[in-house]
C-alpha positions as CSV (number, residue, x, y, z in Angstrom):
1,M,5.2,12.5,15.5
2,G,5.6,10.1,18.5
3,K,3.1,7.6,16.9
4,F,4.6,7.8,13.4
5,F,7.5,5.4,13.9
6,P,5.5,2.7,15.7
7,K,3.0,2.8,12.7
8,I,5.9,2.4,10.2
9,Y,7.3,-0.5,12.3
10,F,3.9,-2.1,12.4
11,F,3.5,-1.7,8.6
12,L,7.0,-3.3,8.0
13,Q,6.0,-6.2,10.3
14,A,2.9,-6.6,8.1
15,M,4.9,-6.6,4.9
16,L,7.1,-9.3,6.3
17,N,4.2,-11.4,7.7
18,P,3.7,-14.5,5.5
19,A,0.0,-14.6,6.5
20,V,-0.6,-11.4,4.6
21,P,-1.5,-12.2,0.9
22,K,1.5,-11.7,-1.4
23,R,-0.8,-10.1,-4.0
24,Y,-1.5,-7.2,-1.7
25,K,2.3,-6.7,-1.1
26,Y,3.0,-6.8,-4.9
27,E,0.2,-4.4,-5.8
28,T,1.4,-2.0,-3.1
29,F,5.0,-2.1,-4.4
30,I,3.8,-1.7,-8.1
31,C,1.6,1.3,-7.1
32,F,4.6,2.9,-5.4
33,L,6.9,2.3,-8.4
34,Y,4.3,3.7,-10.8
35,F,3.7,6.7,-8.7
36,I,7.3,7.7,-8.5
37,S,8.1,6.7,-12.1
38,P,8.3,9.5,-14.6
39,I,6.7,7.3,-17.3
40,D,2.9,7.2,-17.2
41,F,0.2,5.5,-19.2
42,V,-1.3,8.9,-19.7
43,P,1.2,11.7,-20.0
44,D,0.9,14.5,-17.4
45,F,0.8,17.3,-19.9
46,I,-2.7,16.2,-21.1
47,P,-5.2,18.4,-19.3
48,L,-7.2,16.7,-16.5
49,T,-6.6,13.1,-17.6
50,G,-2.8,13.4,-17.1
51,K,-3.0,13.6,-13.3
52,V,-6.1,11.3,-12.9
53,D,-4.1,8.1,-13.6
54,D,-1.7,9.1,-10.8
55,I,-4.5,9.8,-8.4
56,V,-6.2,6.5,-9.2
57,I,-3.0,4.5,-8.7
58,M,-2.4,6.4,-5.4
59,F,-5.8,5.6,-4.0
60,W,-5.4,1.9,-5.1
61,G,-2.1,1.8,-3.3
62,V,-3.5,3.3,-0.1
63,K,-6.4,0.8,-0.2
64,R,-3.9,-2.0,-0.5
65,I,-1.9,-0.6,2.5
66,F,-5.1,-0.7,4.6
67,D,-5.8,-4.2,3.4
68,I,-2.3,-5.3,4.4
69,V,-2.6,-3.7,7.9
70,K,-6.1,-5.3,8.3
71,A,-4.8,-8.8,7.4
72,H,-1.9,-8.4,9.8
73,R,-4.2,-7.2,12.6
74,Q,-6.4,-10.3,12.0
75,F,-3.4,-12.5,12.1
76,I,-2.3,-11.0,15.5
77,K,-5.8,-11.3,16.9
78,Y,-6.2,-15.0,16.0
79,K,-2.6,-15.8,17.0
80,N,-3.2,-14.4,20.5
81,T,-6.6,-16.0,20.9
82,P,-6.4,-19.3,22.9
């Protein structure tokens, strides 16, 4: 639990970093909104396919979070390099 808050702080810094592509930020936000929204492209009551769209969107959002953190780390690395 001690490393959780620094990671959240680092992610927030990454979201506010202008060097991180805006597309990644927008896609992450849209994935989050879709995931918490009660409205889906495929209704959840349909067997198997109902939950698959939520899982795909969740994985896409997690990938974008990793892309944001990676871009922010590269920015920090090159900023601190003489």
